[in-house]
C-alpha positions in Angstrom: -17.7 -4.9 -22.7 -21.4 -4.5 -22.2 -23.0 -3.2 -19.0 -25.5 -6.1 -19.1 -22.8 -8.5 -18.0 -22.6 -6.8 -14.6 -26.1 -5.7 -13.7 -25.5 -6.3 -10.0 -22.7 -3.6 -10.0 -23.5 0.0 -9.8 -20.6 1.4 -11.9 -19.9 5.1 -11.6 -17.7 5.4 -14.6 -18.4 4.6 -18.2 -16.7 1.4 -19.4 -15.6 2.5 -22.9 -13.5 5.5 -23.7 -10.6 7.3 -22.2 -10.6 8.2 -18.5 -9.8 11.8 -17.7 -9.1 12.3 -14.0 -9.9 15.6 -12.4 -7.1 18.1 -12.4 -5.9 20.3 -9.6 -6.4 19.6 -5.9 -3.9 22.2 -4.7 -0.8 21.7 -2.6 -1.1 18.9 -0.1 0.0 19.4 3.5 2.6 16.9 4.6 2.4 15.5 8.1 5.4 16.9 10.1 6.4 13.3 11.2 6.4 12.2 7.6 8.4 15.2 6.5 11.0 14.4 9.3 11.2 10.8 8.3 11.9 11.7 4.7 14.5 14.3 5.5 16.3 14.5 8.9 15.3 11.1 10.5 15.9 8.7 7.6 18.3 6.4 9.5 16.1 6.3 12.6 13.0 5.7 10.6 14.6 3.0 8.5 15.9 1.3 11.6 12.4 1.3 13.1 10.9 -0.2 9.9 13.5 -3.0 9.9 12.9 -3.7 13.5 9.1 -4.0 12.8 9.8 -6.3 9.9 12.0 -8.5 12.1 9.2 -8.7 14.8 6.6 -9.7 12.2 8.9 -12.2 10.5 9.7 -13.9 13.8 6.1 -14.0 14.7 5.1 -15.8 11.4 8.1 -18.2 11.6 6.8 -19.4 15.0 3.3 -20.1 13.6 3.0 -23.9 13.3 -0.2 -24.0 11.2 1.1 -21.9 8.3 2.8 -23.7 5.3 5.7 -21.7 4.1 7.6 -22.0 0.9 11.4 -22.5 1.2 13.3 -19.3 1.7 15.3 -18.1 -1.3 18.6 -16.5 -0.6 
């Protein structure tokens, strides 16, 4: 792939060759809420996500101008 095909793009990486990402970065701090959701609050967090999905799903089902494909069970 030649660079001339995309002169309008300012590419930061070379196109040919292997990509070698930077190593390291150190230990990342985990947000306390995230940590709780992944450990002690799994059921509550899962229930909240399901509730949010239900709200969004109901909203989109009520939109008359959106064409939907038939639901597959």
